[in-house]
C-alpha positions in Angstrom: 22.9 66.5 35.4 20.7 65.3 32.6 22.3 64.6 29.2 20.1 66.6 26.8 20.8 66.6 23.1 19.3 69.5 21.1 19.5 70.5 17.4 23.0 71.8 16.7 24.7 69.2 19.0 27.0 67.0 16.9 25.2 63.9 18.3 21.8 65.1 17.3 21.9 63.3 13.9 22.4 60.0 15.5 19.4 60.2 17.9 16.7 62.2 16.1 15.4 59.3 13.9 14.1 55.8 14.4 14.2 52.7 12.2 11.0 53.5 10.4 10.6 57.3 10.6 12.5 60.5 10.6 12.1 63.0 13.4 13.1 66.5 14.5 12.5 66.6 18.3 13.4 69.7 20.2 15.3 67.6 22.7 16.5 64.0 23.2 17.2 63.2 26.8 19.4 60.2 27.6 19.0 59.3 31.3 21.7 57.1 32.9 19.7 56.0 36.0 16.2 55.4 37.0 16.2 58.6 39.0 17.2 60.5 35.9 14.3 58.9 34.0 11.9 60.4 36.5 13.7 63.7 36.1 13.5 63.5 32.3 9.8 62.7 32.5 9.1 65.7 34.6 11.0 67.9 32.1 9.2 66.3 29.2 5.8 66.9 30.8 6.6 70.6 31.4 8.0 71.2 27.9 6.0 72.0 24.8 5.2 69.4 22.2 4.7 65.7 22.3 6.5 63.2 24.5 8.0 60.0 23.1 9.7 57.1 25.0 12.1 54.7 23.2 14.3 51.8 24.1 16.5 52.8 21.1 16.3 49.5 19.1 14.9 48.5 15.8 11.1 48.5 15.8 8.1 48.8 13.4 6.3 51.7 15.2 7.3 55.3 14.3 6.1 56.7 17.6 9.4 56.8 19.4 10.4 60.0 17.8 8.5 63.2 17.0 8.8 66.8 15.7 9.3 69.6 18.1 8.8 67.6 21.3 10.8 65.5 23.8 12.2 62.1 23.3 13.4 60.1 26.4 15.9 57.7 25.0 16.7 54.7 27.3 19.7 53.6 25.4 22.0 54.2 28.3 20.0 51.8 30.5 21.5 48.8 28.8 23.0 46.7 31.6 22.7 42.9 31.6 23.4 41.2 34.9 23.0 37.9 36.6 21.2 38.4 39.9 22.7 35.5 41.7 25.6 33.2 40.7 24.4 30.0 39.1 20.8 31.1 39.0 18.5 31.7 36.0 17.3 35.2 37.1 18.8 38.0 35.1 18.2 41.8 35.2 18.2 43.7 31.9 17.9 47.3 31.1 15.3 48.4 28.5 18.0 50.0 26.3 19.9 46.8 25.7 19.4 45.0 22.3 18.3 41.4 22.2 21.4 40.4 20.3 23.5 41.8 23.1 21.4 39.9 25.6 21.9 36.6 23.8 25.7 37.2 23.7 25.8 38.0 27.4 23.7 35.1 28.5 25.5 32.5 26.4 28.5 32.0 28.7 26.0 31.5 31.6 24.3 28.7 29.6 21.1 30.7 29.3 18.9 32.4 26.7 15.6 34.2 26.5 13.2 33.8 23.5 13.0 37.3 22.0 11.8 37.6 18.4 13.9 37.1 15.3 16.1 40.2 15.2 19.0 41.0 17.5 18.6 44.7 16.8 15.3 45.1 18.6 15.4 46.9 21.9 14.6 45.0 25.1 12.0 47.5 26.5 9.6 47.6 23.7 9.4 43.9 23.0 9.4 42.9 26.7 6.4 45.1 27.4 4.3 44.0 24.4 4.6 40.2 24.3 7.7 38.9 22.5 6.8 36.4 19.7 10.1 34.5 19.5 11.7 31.6 17.8 11.6 29.6 21.1 8.1 30.6 22.0 6.5 27.2 21.6 9.1 25.7 24.0 9.5 28.6 26.5 6.6 31.0 26.0 6.5 34.6 25.1 9.2 37.0 26.4 6.7 38.4 28.9 6.0 34.9 30.2 9.6 34.8 31.5 9.3 38.2 33.2 9.5 37.9 37.0 9.6 41.6 38.0 10.1 45.1 36.7 11.0 48.6 37.8 8.8 51.3 36.4 8.5 55.1 36.5 4.9 56.1 36.6 3.4 59.3 35.1 3.8 61.1 38.4 7.5 60.3 38.5 7.2 57.6 41.2 9.6 54.6 41.0 7.8 51.4 41.6 8.9 47.7 41.8 6.2 45.5 40.5 5.8 41.7 40.5 3.1 39.1 41.1 2.9 40.0 44.8 3.9 43.7 44.8 1.4 45.8 42.8 0.1 42.8 40.8 -2.3 44.9 38.7 0.5 47.0 37.4 2.7 43.9 36.8 -0.3 42.4 34.8 -0.5 45.6 32.7 3.3 45.8 32.0 3.1 42.3 30.4 1.3 43.3 27.2 0.6 47.0 27.5 3.6 48.5 29.3 3.8 51.5 27.1 0.5 52.7 28.5 1.3 52.6 32.2 4.9 54.0 32.6 8.5 53.8 31.6 10.1 50.5 32.4 13.7 51.0 33.6 14.7 47.4 34.5 13.3 43.9 33.9 14.0 40.7 35.7 13.7 37.5 33.7 13.8 33.8 34.4 16.1 32.8 31.5 16.0 29.3 29.9 18.9 26.8 30.1 19.2 26.6 26.3 22.4 28.2 25.1 22.6 26.0 22.0 19.9 25.3 19.4 19.5 23.6 16.1 19.1 26.2 13.5 17.7 25.3 10.1 16.9 27.5 7.1 15.0 26.5 4.0 14.3 28.2 0.7 11.1 26.9 -1.0 9.7 27.4 -4.5 6.0 27.9 -4.2 3.8 26.5 -7.0 0.6 27.3 -5.1 0.8 29.5 -2.0 -2.5 28.4 -0.4 -1.6 24.7 -0.7 1.8 25.2 0.7 0.5 27.2 3.7 -1.9 24.5 4.6 0.9 21.9 4.6 3.2 24.3 6.5 0.6 24.9 9.2 -0.1 21.2 9.7 3.7 20.5 9.9 4.2 23.2 12.5 1.3 22.1 14.7 2.4 18.5 14.5 6.0 19.4 15.5 7.3 18.9 19.1 7.3 22.0 21.2 11.0 22.5 20.8 10.3 23.6 17.3 9.7 27.2 16.4 9.1 28.1 12.8 9.0 31.5 11.0 8.1 31.8 7.3 8.7 34.8 5.1 6.9 34.8 1.8 7.9 37.4 -0.9 7.0 37.9 -4.5 8.3 35.7 -7.3 7.0 32.4 -5.9 9.7 31.9 -3.3 9.7 31.6 0.5 12.3 31.6 3.2 11.9 29.7 6.5 13.8 29.7 9.8 13.2 26.7 11.9 14.6 26.4 15.5 14.9 23.3 17.7 15.3 24.6 21.2 18.1 22.3 22.4 21.4 20.6 21.4 20.2 17.0 21.0 21.3 16.5 17.4 19.3 13.3 16.9 16.0 14.8 18.3 16.6 18.0 16.3 17.1 16.2 13.0 13.9 14.1 13.6 11.9 17.2 14.4 13.2 19.3 11.5 13.0 16.7 8.8 9.3 17.2 8.0 10.1 20.8 6.9 12.4 19.4 4.3 9.5 17.5 2.7 7.4 20.7 2.1 7.4 21.8 -1.5 10.4 22.0 -3.9 13.4 23.1 -1.9 15.9 25.5 -3.6 18.3 25.5 -0.7 18.7 24.4 2.9 21.1 24.5 5.8 21.0 23.1 9.4 23.6 23.6 12.2 23.9 23.4 15.9 25.0 26.8 17.1 24.6 29.2 20.0 21.2 30.9 20.2 23.3 34.1 20.1 24.3 33.3 16.5 20.6 33.2 15.5 19.6 36.7 16.8 22.7 38.7 15.9 22.8 42.4 16.1 23.9 44.5 13.0 24.2 47.8 14.8 22.9 49.7 11.8 22.2 53.4 12.5 18.6 54.5 12.4 17.8 57.1 9.7 14.2 56.3 9.1 15.3 54.0 6.3 12.7 51.3 6.6 9.3 52.6 5.5 7.4 49.4 6.3 3.6 49.5 6.7 2.2 46.4 8.5 -1.1 44.7 9.4 -1.4 41.5 11.4 -3.6 39.1 13.2 -3.6 35.6 14.8 -5.0 32.4 13.5 -5.6 29.0 15.1 -4.9 27.1 11.9 -3.7 27.9 8.4 -6.8 26.6 6.7 -7.9 26.8 3.1 -9.8 30.1 3.5 -6.8 31.9 5.0 -4.5 30.4 2.4 -6.7 31.6 -0.4 -7.0 35.1 1.0 -3.3 35.4 1.6 -2.6 34.2 -1.9 -5.0 36.8 -3.3 -3.3 39.5 -1.2 0.2 38.7 -2.4 -0.8 38.3 -6.0 -2.6 41.6 -6.0 0.7 43.4 -5.6 -0.5 45.5 -2.6 1.7 43.7 -0.1 5.3 43.0 -0.6 5.8 40.2 2.0 3.9 37.9 4.3 5.4 36.9 7.6 4.0 33.8 9.4 5.3 33.1 12.9 4.5 30.2 15.1 3.1 30.6 18.6 1.1 28.0 20.4 2.7 25.4 22.7 4.0 27.0 25.9 2.5 30.4 24.8 -0.9 28.8 25.1 -0.2 27.2 28.5 -0.7 30.6 30.1 -4.4 31.4 30.8 -5.6 34.5 28.8 -6.4 36.5 31.9 -2.9 36.2 33.4 -1.3 39.0 31.3 -2.5 42.0 29.4 -1.6 40.0 26.3 -4.6 37.8 26.1 -4.2 35.8 22.8 -3.5 32.3 24.2 -5.3 29.9 21.9 -3.9 30.6 18.4 -1.0 28.8 16.7 0.2 31.5 14.3 0.7 35.2 13.9 0.3 36.4 10.3 1.6 39.8 9.2 1.3 41.5 5.8 4.0 44.0 4.9 3.9 46.9 2.4 6.7 49.2 1.6 4.7 52.3 2.4 1.2 53.3 3.6 -1.4 52.4 1.0 -5.2 52.6 1.0 -5.2 49.8 -1.5 -3.1 47.6 0.8 -5.3 48.5 3.8 -8.5 47.5 1.8 -6.9 44.3 0.6 -5.9 43.3 4.1 -9.5 43.7 5.3 -10.4 40.6 3.4 -7.6 38.7 5.2 -8.6 40.1 8.5 -12.0 38.4 8.4 -10.2 35.1 8.9 -8.0 36.3 11.7 -8.4 36.6 15.5 -6.7 39.2 17.6 -3.7 41.4 16.9 -0.1 41.8 18.0 0.8 45.5 18.8 4.4 45.1 17.6 3.4 44.2 14.0 0.8 46.8 13.4 1.2 50.4 12.1 -2.5 51.3 12.1 -3.4 53.0 15.4 -7.2 53.0 15.6 -10.0 52.1 18.0 -10.8 49.1 15.8 -7.3 47.7 16.1 -7.2 48.5 19.8 -10.2 46.3 20.2 -8.5 43.5 18.2 -5.4 43.8 20.4 -7.3 43.7 23.7 -10.5 41.6 24.2 -13.3 43.5 26.0 -12.6 42.2 29.5 -8.8 42.8 29.1 -9.4 46.3 27.8 -11.7 47.2 30.7 -9.2 46.1 33.3 -6.4 47.9 31.5 -8.4 51.1 31.4 -9.1 50.9 35.1 -5.4 50.6 35.8 -4.6 53.4 33.4 -7.0 55.7 35.2 -5.2 55.1 38.5 -1.6 55.3 37.4 -1.8 57.8 34.4 -5.0 59.8 34.8 -3.6 62.6 32.6 -2.8 60.2 29.8 0.8 61.2 29.7 1.8 57.9 27.9 -0.4 58.3 24.9 1.9 57.5 21.9 1.8 53.7 21.6 -1.7 52.3 21.1 -3.2 54.5 23.9 -6.0 52.8 25.8 -7.4 55.8 27.6 
């Protein structure tokens, strides 16, 4: 029997909202099995109002709740299992959080690169791309995906991998929200339970100059290095730098160049489990984070990009810049292999405002002229223009062909719909 939470249920307050938005759905269904997901989908299609699917974790998008409709919450599908003893293949439910995954994999001597927050749900990130701190060493999260179980719009349960329904497997890796509800994911985890974790706080005398030096340092670093930079107001920046491995000597040599960038106000470096880097807070979701984001990719952090980002931040329209490294193993994968096709750039750049703002949108357009592509997970503007940025023409054509076959009624139309 389906677990359906409706207004008036004591549990309703804990499931109605998401991290970035408040909602008042007519029903929140919490399936416990794949068969129940198919049943919940049938009910949601028959009911009045919109349909939303959510993994249950922290995310930027507000589309995993609604008003007056149905939410299928996958939080109960949160198992983390090793498929065979001693192997690297693990099966994870979409409702697990990445912090929980890191904790579970650590005793097995394994890890999966998965972003920079342990509160993020597995399902959303693992069907979009997964720009993580070990990406330059081990690729995107989707690059470690070996197979998936998916419930299609008609309620069919399908196993997809490179040989079984390869078109659907291709689409799941970068546009999964458009083609079905993923109920299980099999990953090849990496044998990297321990990493060198360094943090730096910089004083920025000139942002554009610093960004050029930061970009050159990241690109010159060995692949084991992943580096994320967070720039706020007041002339300060925070950085997280990861060396994917426990070789202290090699890690020190690789991280040292980041200590020579700009005046340093504070720094710390330790060898620790990857699970200690992507920890989960478990904070309840009450729509408390009203972030509004735009983003794009860049091959280099050149002078033009630096000047435009400096102008954006000094204008006061954006409250933060986030610059994440990609490249390395991410770019080893040919662009046509997955529905995520951005395989030649070295950085993802996101601008963050505290709330929707036309002034911020207009200011970001100047930055966008220097960018190439778009990452769905860091974008809150759903528009045809942004869809074209996310999926190059050939990718979008193939994706729409698959969409017409598996979801002709456009049931899954909430998260950057491609129909």
